DOVO-911510 format. One record per residue (C-alpha): residue number from 1; residue in one letter; x, z, y. Coordinates in steps of 0.25 Angstrom, whole numbers, plus 5000, padded with zeros to 4 digits. Example, Ala and Ser with C-alpha at 12.3 -4.5 7.8 and 13.67 -1.06 7.14 Angstrom:
<rs>
[1 "a" [5049 5031 4982]]
[2 "s" [5055 5029 4996]]
</rs>
This chain:
<rs>
[1 "m" [4694 5161 5685]]
[2 "t" [4692 5156 5671]]
[3 "v" [4703 5157 5660]]
[4 "s" [4706 5142 5660]]
[5 "r" [4708 5142 5675]]
[6 "t" [4717 5155 5674]]
[7 "v" [4726 5148 5663]]
[8 "c" [4727 5134 5671]]
[9 "l" [4730 5141 5684]]
[10 "g" [4740 5150 5677]]
[11 "f" [4748 5139 5672]]
[12 "l" [4747 5132 5686]]
[13 "t" [4752 5145 5692]]
[14 "v" [4764 5146 5682]]
[15 "i" [4767 5131 5685]]
[16 "a" [4767 5134 5700]]
[17 "v" [4776 5146 5699]]
[18 "g" [4786 5138 5690]]
[19 "t" [4786 5127 5700]]
[20 "i" [4790 5136 5711]]
[21 "l" [4801 5142 5703]]
[22 "l" [4806 5129 5699]]
[23 "i" [4806 5124 5713]]
[24 "m" [4816 5135 5718]]
[25 "p" [4831 5132 5719]]
[26 "f" [4835 5142 5709]]
[27 "s" [4827 5133 5698]]
[28 "t" [4836 5121 5700]]
[29 "s" [4850 5119 5695]]
[30 "d" [4855 5114 5709]]
[31 "g" [4848 5125 5717]]
[32 "t" [4839 5116 5725]]
[33 "w" [4824 5116 5726]]
[34 "n" [4817 5109 5715]]
[35 "n" [4808 5097 5716]]
[36 "p" [4794 5102 5716]]
[37 "i" [4789 5092 5706]]
[38 "v" [4801 5095 5696]]
[39 "a" [4797 5110 5698]]
[40 "l" [4782 5108 5696]]
[41 "f" [4784 5098 5684]]
[42 "t" [4794 5108 5677]]
[43 "s" [4786 5120 5679]]
[44 "t" [4773 5113 5674]]
[45 "s" [4781 5108 5662]]
[46 "a" [4786 5122 5659]]
[47 "v" [4773 5129 5661]]
[48 "c" [4766 5119 5653]]
[49 "v" [4777 5120 5642]]
[50 "t" [4779 5105 5643]]
[51 "g" [4794 5102 5645]]
[52 "l" [4793 5089 5653]]
[53 "a" [4804 5089 5663]]
[54 "v" [4807 5081 5675]]
[55 "v" [4821 5086 5676]]
[56 "d" [4832 5091 5667]]
[57 "t" [4829 5106 5665]]
[58 "g" [4843 5110 5661]]
[59 "t" [4850 5104 5673]]
[60 "y" [4839 5103 5684]]
[61 "f" [4835 5118 5683]]
[62 "s" [4844 5130 5685]]
[63 "f" [4843 5142 5675]]
[64 "w" [4832 5148 5683]]
[65 "g" [4824 5135 5683]]
[66 "q" [4826 5134 5668]]
[67 "l" [4821 5149 5667]]
[68 "v" [4809 5146 5675]]
[69 "i" [4805 5134 5666]]
[70 "l" [4808 5143 5654]]
[71 "l" [4798 5154 5659]]
[72 "l" [4788 5143 5663]]
[73 "a" [4788 5137 5649]]
[74 "q" [4787 5151 5643]]
[75 "i" [4774 5154 5651]]
[76 "g" [4769 5141 5648]]
[77 "g" [4771 5142 5634]]
[78 "l" [4765 5156 5633]]
[79 "g" [4753 5151 5642]]
[80 "y" [4748 5157 5655]]
[81 "m" [4739 5167 5649]]
[82 "t" [4749 5172 5639]]
[83 "s" [4760 5173 5649]]
[84 "t" [4751 5181 5659]]
[85 "t" [4745 5190 5649]]
[86 "f" [4759 5193 5644]]
[87 "l" [4763 5197 5658]]
[88 "i" [4750 5206 5659]]
[89 "l" [4755 5213 5646]]
[90 "l" [4769 5215 5652]]
[91 "i" [4764 5222 5664]]
[92 "g" [4754 5231 5656]]
[93 "r" [4741 5226 5661]]
[94 "k" [4728 5225 5653]]
[95 "f" [4719 5212 5651]]
[96 "d" [4706 5211 5657]]
[97 "l" [4694 5204 5651]]
[98 "r" [4697 5191 5658]]
[99 "q" [4712 5191 5654]]
[100 "k" [4708 5193 5640]]
[101 "i" [4699 5181 5640]]
[102 "a" [4709 5173 5646]]
[103 "i" [4719 5177 5636]]
[104 "q" [4709 5174 5625]]
[105 "q" [4706 5160 5630]]
[106 "a" [4721 5157 5633]]
[107 "l" [4725 5160 5619]]
[108 "d" [4713 5154 5613]]
[109 "r" [4709 5167 5606]]
[110 "p" [4696 5170 5599]]
[111 "g" [4695 5184 5606]]
[112 "m" [4701 5193 5617]]
[113 "s" [4706 5204 5608]]
[114 "g" [4721 5204 5605]]
[115 "s" [4725 5195 5616]]
[116 "t" [4736 5205 5620]]
[117 "q" [4742 5205 5606]]
[118 "v" [4742 5190 5606]]
[119 "i" [4749 5189 5619]]
[120 "r" [4760 5198 5614]]
[121 "s" [4761 5190 5601]]
[122 "i" [4763 5177 5609]]
[123 "i" [4774 5183 5617]]
[124 "a" [4781 5189 5606]]
[125 "t" [4780 5176 5597]]
[126 "t" [4785 5168 5609]]
[127 "l" [4797 5178 5611]]
[128 "i" [4800 5178 5596]]
[129 "f" [4801 5163 5595]]
[130 "e" [4808 5160 5608]]
[131 "i" [4819 5171 5605]]
[132 "t" [4821 5166 5591]]
[133 "g" [4822 5152 5597]]
[134 "i" [4833 5157 5606]]
[135 "f" [4841 5163 5596]]
[136 "l" [4840 5150 5587]]
[137 "l" [4844 5141 5598]]
[138 "l" [4856 5149 5603]]
[139 "p" [4865 5144 5591]]
[140 "a" [4862 5130 5596]]
[141 "f" [4864 5132 5611]]
[142 "v" [4875 5143 5613]]
[143 "p" [4886 5135 5606]]
[144 "d" [4883 5123 5615]]
[145 "f" [4881 5130 5628]]
[146 "g" [4886 5144 5627]]
[147 "w" [4878 5157 5627]]
[148 "n" [4872 5158 5641]]
[149 "q" [4867 5143 5641]]
[150 "g" [4864 5143 5626]]
[151 "l" [4855 5155 5627]]
[152 "w" [4848 5149 5639]]
[153 "l" [4846 5136 5631]]
[154 "a" [4841 5143 5619]]
[155 "i" [4831 5152 5627]]
[156 "f" [4826 5140 5635]]
[157 "h" [4824 5131 5623]]
[158 "s" [4818 5141 5615]]
[159 "v" [4807 5145 5625]]
[160 "n" [4804 5131 5628]]
[161 "a" [4803 5127 5613]]
[162 "w" [4794 5139 5610]]
[163 "n" [4785 5136 5622]]
[164 "n" [4785 5121 5619]]
[165 "a" [4790 5118 5633]]
[166 "g" [4801 5108 5630]]
[167 "f" [4811 5111 5642]]
[168 "s" [4825 5109 5638]]
[169 "l" [4838 5112 5645]]
[170 "f" [4845 5100 5639]]
[171 "q" [4844 5086 5645]]
[172 "d" [4840 5080 5632]]
[173 "s" [4831 5092 5627]]
[174 "l" [4836 5095 5613]]
[175 "i" [4842 5081 5609]]
[176 "g" [4856 5087 5609]]
[177 "y" [4851 5097 5598]]
[178 "q" [4843 5087 5590]]
[179 "s" [4852 5089 5578]]
[180 "s" [4852 5104 5579]]
[181 "f" [4843 5110 5568]]
[182 "l" [4844 5124 5575]]
[183 "v" [4839 5119 5588]]
[184 "v" [4828 5109 5582]]
[185 "f" [4823 5120 5573]]
[186 "t" [4822 5131 5583]]
[187 "i" [4816 5122 5594]]
[188 "t" [4805 5115 5585]]
[189 "t" [4802 5129 5579]]
[190 "l" [4799 5135 5592]]
[191 "i" [4791 5123 5596]]
[192 "i" [4782 5123 5584]]
[193 "c" [4780 5138 5584]]
[194 "g" [4778 5138 5599]]
[195 "g" [4768 5127 5598]]
[196 "i" [4760 5131 5586]]
[197 "g" [4753 5143 5592]]
[198 "y" [4755 5158 5593]]
[199 "q" [4743 5160 5583]]
[200 "v" [4749 5152 5572]]
[201 "i" [4763 5159 5574]]
[202 "l" [4755 5173 5573]]
[203 "e" [4748 5168 5560]]
[204 "i" [4762 5164 5554]]
[205 "y" [4768 5177 5558]]
[206 "i" [4756 5185 5551]]
[207 "w" [4757 5177 5539]]
[208 "l" [4772 5179 5538]]
[209 "r" [4771 5194 5541]]
[210 "d" [4761 5195 5529]]
[211 "r" [4770 5188 5520]]
[212 "i" [4782 5196 5524]]
[213 "f" [4775 5209 5522]]
[214 "k" [4767 5204 5510]]
[215 "r" [4754 5207 5515]]
[216 "t" [4743 5203 5506]]
[217 "q" [4732 5198 5516]]
[218 "n" [4731 5183 5517]]
[219 "q" [4732 5177 5531]]
[220 "i" [4722 5167 5534]]
[221 "f" [4728 5157 5544]]
[222 "s" [4719 5153 5556]]
[223 "l" [4714 5139 5558]]
[224 "d" [4723 5138 5570]]
[225 "f" [4735 5141 5561]]
[226 "k" [4732 5131 5551]]
[227 "v" [4729 5120 5560]]
[228 "a" [4741 5122 5569]]
[229 "i" [4751 5123 5558]]
[230 "s" [4746 5112 5550]]
[231 "t" [4745 5102 5562]]
[232 "t" [4758 5106 5567]]
[233 "l" [4765 5103 5553]]
[234 "i" [4758 5090 5552]]
[235 "l" [4762 5085 5566]]
[236 "l" [4776 5090 5564]]
[237 "f" [4777 5083 5551]]
[238 "l" [4771 5070 5556]]
[239 "g" [4779 5070 5568]]
[240 "i" [4792 5071 5560]]
[241 "i" [4789 5059 5551]]
[242 "a" [4784 5051 5563]]
[243 "f" [4796 5053 5572]]
[244 "f" [4806 5051 5560]]
[245 "c" [4799 5038 5556]]
[246 "i" [4798 5032 5570]]
[247 "e" [4811 5037 5577]]
[248 "i" [4820 5035 5565]]
[249 "r" [4823 5021 5569]]
[250 "n" [4825 5025 5584]]
[251 "p" [4840 5026 5586]]
[252 "e" [4838 5034 5599]]
[253 "t" [4830 5045 5593]]
[254 "f" [4831 5047 5578]]
[255 "g" [4838 5034 5573]]
[256 "s" [4853 5039 5577]]
[257 "l" [4851 5053 5570]]
[258 "n" [4854 5057 5556]]
[259 "l" [4843 5061 5547]]
[260 "r" [4844 5076 5549]]
[261 "d" [4843 5074 5564]]
[262 "q" [4832 5064 5563]]
[263 "i" [4824 5074 5555]]
[264 "l" [4827 5085 5566]]
[265 "v" [4823 5076 5577]]
[266 "a" [4810 5071 5570]]
[267 "w" [4807 5086 5568]]
[268 "f" [4810 5090 5582]]
[269 "q" [4802 5078 5588]]
[270 "s" [4790 5081 5579]]
[271 "v" [4790 5095 5585]]
[272 "t" [4793 5093 5599]]
[273 "p" [4780 5085 5603]]
[274 "r" [4772 5097 5599]]
[275 "t" [4774 5101 5614]]
[276 "a" [4788 5105 5614]]
[277 "g" [4796 5095 5622]]
[278 "f" [4810 5096 5617]]
[279 "n" [4816 5083 5611]]
[280 "t" [4828 5080 5602]]
[281 "i" [4827 5065 5604]]
[282 "d" [4826 5056 5617]]
[283 "i" [4811 5055 5618]]
[284 "g" [4812 5043 5627]]
[285 "k" [4819 5035 5616]]
[286 "m" [4808 5037 5606]]
[287 "t" [4800 5026 5600]]
[288 "t" [4786 5023 5606]]
[289 "a" [4781 5027 5592]]
[290 "g" [4789 5040 5593]]
[291 "l" [4784 5043 5607]]
[292 "f" [4770 5041 5603]]
[293 "i" [4770 5050 5591]]
[294 "t" [4777 5061 5600]]
[295 "i" [4765 5059 5610]]
[296 "a" [4755 5061 5599]]
[297 "l" [4762 5074 5595]]
[298 "m" [4763 5079 5609]]
[299 "f" [4749 5077 5612]]
[300 "i" [4745 5085 5599]]
[301 "g" [4754 5096 5604]]
[302 "a" [4755 5110 5598]]
[303 "s" [4745 5120 5593]]
[304 "p" [4736 5129 5601]]
[305 "g" [4741 5143 5605]]
[306 "g" [4756 5138 5606]]
[307 "t" [4765 5134 5617]]
[308 "g" [4763 5119 5615]]
[309 "g" [4753 5109 5621]]
[310 "g" [4746 5096 5617]]
[311 "m" [4732 5094 5611]]
[312 "k" [4736 5105 5600]]
[313 "t" [4736 5103 5585]]
[314 "t" [4723 5110 5583]]
[315 "t" [4716 5100 5592]]
[316 "l" [4722 5089 5584]]
[317 "r" [4717 5095 5571]]
[318 "v" [4703 5098 5576]]
[319 "l" [4702 5083 5580]]
[320 "t" [4708 5077 5568]]
[321 "s" [4698 5087 5560]]
[322 "c" [4687 5081 5568]]
[323 "t" [4691 5067 5564]]
[324 "k" [4692 5071 5549]]
[325 "a" [4678 5077 5549]]
[326 "i" [4672 5065 5556]]
[327 "l" [4679 5055 5545]]
[328 "q" [4674 5064 5534]]
[329 "g" [4660 5064 5539]]
[330 "k" [4660 5079 5542]]
[331 "e" [4653 5087 5553]]
[332 "e" [4662 5098 5553]]
[333 "v" [4677 5099 5557]]
[334 "l" [4685 5107 5548]]
[335 "l" [4700 5112 5548]]
[336 "y" [4705 5120 5536]]
[337 "d" [4691 5123 5532]]
[338 "r" [4687 5128 5545]]
[339 "k" [4676 5122 5554]]
[340 "i" [4680 5118 5568]]
[341 "a" [4671 5122 5579]]
[342 "i" [4665 5111 5587]]
[343 "s" [4670 5118 5600]]
[344 "l" [4684 5116 5595]]
[345 "i" [4682 5102 5591]]
[346 "l" [4677 5099 5605]]
[347 "k" [4689 5107 5611]]
[348 "a" [4698 5098 5603]]
[349 "v" [4691 5085 5608]]
[350 "g" [4692 5090 5622]]
[351 "v" [4707 5093 5621]]
[352 "l" [4710 5079 5615]]
[353 "v" [4701 5072 5626]]
[354 "g" [4707 5080 5637]]
[355 "s" [4721 5078 5632]]
[356 "v" [4720 5063 5630]]
[357 "a" [4713 5062 5644]]
[358 "t" [4725 5070 5651]]
[359 "v" [4736 5062 5644]]
[360 "i" [4729 5048 5647]]
[361 "l" [4727 5052 5662]]
[362 "a" [4741 5057 5664]]
[363 "t" [4747 5045 5657]]
[364 "i" [4739 5035 5665]]
[365 "l" [4742 5042 5678]]
[366 "i" [4757 5042 5675]]
[367 "s" [4756 5028 5671]]
[368 "l" [4751 5025 5685]]
[369 "t" [4761 5033 5692]]
[370 "d" [4773 5028 5684]]
[371 "p" [4769 5014 5679]]
[372 "t" [4783 5011 5675]]
[373 "l" [4784 5021 5664]]
[374 "d" [4781 5018 5649]]
[375 "f" [4767 5022 5645]]
[376 "i" [4772 5029 5632]]
[377 "k" [4782 5037 5640]]
[378 "i" [4771 5041 5650]]
[379 "l" [4761 5045 5639]]
[380 "f" [4772 5053 5632]]
[381 "e" [4775 5060 5645]]
[382 "v" [4760 5063 5647]]
[383 "v" [4758 5068 5633]]
[384 "s" [4770 5077 5634]]
[385 "a" [4766 5083 5647]]
[386 "f" [4751 5085 5642]]
[387 "a" [4755 5091 5629]]
[388 "t" [4766 5099 5636]]
[389 "v" [4777 5093 5627]]
[390 "g" [4788 5090 5636]]
[391 "l" [4794 5078 5629]]
[392 "s" [4797 5066 5638]]
[393 "t" [4802 5052 5636]]
[394 "g" [4811 5055 5649]]
[395 "i" [4802 5050 5660]]
[396 "t" [4797 5064 5665]]
[397 "g" [4808 5065 5676]]
[398 "s" [4806 5050 5681]]
[399 "i" [4791 5049 5683]]
[400 "s" [4785 5050 5696]]
[401 "i" [4780 5063 5703]]
[402 "t" [4766 5059 5701]]
[403 "a" [4768 5057 5686]]
[404 "k" [4775 5071 5686]]
[405 "l" [4763 5077 5692]]
[406 "i" [4754 5071 5682]]
[407 "l" [4763 5076 5671]]
[408 "i" [4762 5090 5677]]
[409 "i" [4747 5090 5677]]
[410 "t" [4747 5085 5663]]
[411 "m" [4757 5096 5658]]
[412 "y" [4748 5106 5664]]
[413 "i" [4735 5101 5658]]
[414 "g" [4742 5100 5645]]
[415 "r" [4747 5115 5646]]
[416 "v" [4734 5121 5650]]
[417 "g" [4725 5112 5641]]
[418 "v" [4715 5102 5645]]
[419 "l" [4703 5110 5641]]
[420 "l" [4708 5123 5648]]
[421 "l" [4711 5115 5661]]
[422 "m" [4697 5109 5661]]
[423 "s" [4691 5122 5659]]
[424 "a" [4699 5127 5671]]
[425 "v" [4694 5116 5680]]
[426 "l" [4680 5115 5675]]
[427 "g" [4678 5129 5671]]
[428 "d" [4676 5135 5657]]
[429 "p" [4666 5128 5649]]
[430 "r" [4653 5135 5647]]
[431 "p" [4644 5134 5635]]
[432 "t" [4630 5128 5637]]
[433 "r" [4617 5131 5629]]
[434 "i" [4612 5117 5632]]
[435 "h" [4611 5108 5620]]
[436 "y" [4608 5093 5621]]
[437 "p" [4602 5084 5611]]
[438 "e" [4612 5077 5601]]
[439 "e" [4613 5062 5600]]
[440 "n" [4622 5053 5592]]
[441 "l" [4633 5044 5599]]
[442 "l" [4641 5033 5593]]
[443 "v" [4656 5037 5592]]
[444 "g" [4668 5030 5586]]
</rs>
């Protein structure tokens, strides 16, 4: 079995197990058997770290149901190969060649050496950030809910924030804490760090370690680091400005808040479309322009190697650099004085075309099954599902069963990736030695 099929089937297996567990009576708050569609949708949303929900997670599911959702989100955030590899390490087994190749491709590493250390670093990084998030959220939740419930709320929201899952135990997500600097700062930091990629975090750690211990060698940051950091900062800055300017006159989102809270809300709303799914305002009451900007940010998504989804920041930079090279009349695509390989450009184009095609098809199908819904809300829901974001205008629970199934498939495609899924279905691409003659074609 190919690596792509192993990963795709692995996610399907985890979703199936999660669905079975969530169907059980112990998973629901009233102790009855769960609706299979609700269980399947919730399991898929958790494993695909999306956060879309057709029921209120905090009241519909029991503690055990919420724990299942938490574990599914943790497995989904780490990734199937990382999670299974960690289990192999726990039981003391050694990797064979096939497993090493699978880890290399799943983590997008140039070589097979050091995969065990990378897995351990990923697990350690995850635990450090999640535990830190728990301790930071405790002062906000414990005074309101007591130690037991406050601790569980801190654990649940910290894990979901780091994994960019977006499930919340509050009916209004985090709207009740929109003016809490501690909650906003903690959640957004976990979202950004979880979505920016483990490689970037590792390079930051090495840089800080060298500065603290005053080591003389100068660290050369990778191209991945430069692109992920710069693109993330640009998108966050533009998002804050855009949301602040557009929603400032909307009394149902920003307009009724004071300046401090408006800044906090604009910051949170700029961060959360990076595939997080939490919200501190009512998304359904945003202006059409605000919804469209959110759709654009959701579609771009997070960075490779992290817990987020979407088209990825690196794909965006490669495509914009291609456009820049064409406008400047250059025949090479450059990023930070480095030439981008043709294979990466083709991959970026493939990701864009596949992503757009998936979103268009899913939007058309849901528009046919639920013709009474507003188009912008359908598009918002589809992009949120595909980019594994979890933000919703409030229509998720009321759409038809067919539309829910379409969203389930969309979430799955968005989590495993369009190219990986195509490789699993069609087989891994094989290089060819056949070269055909070149000919010009009118474009544009």
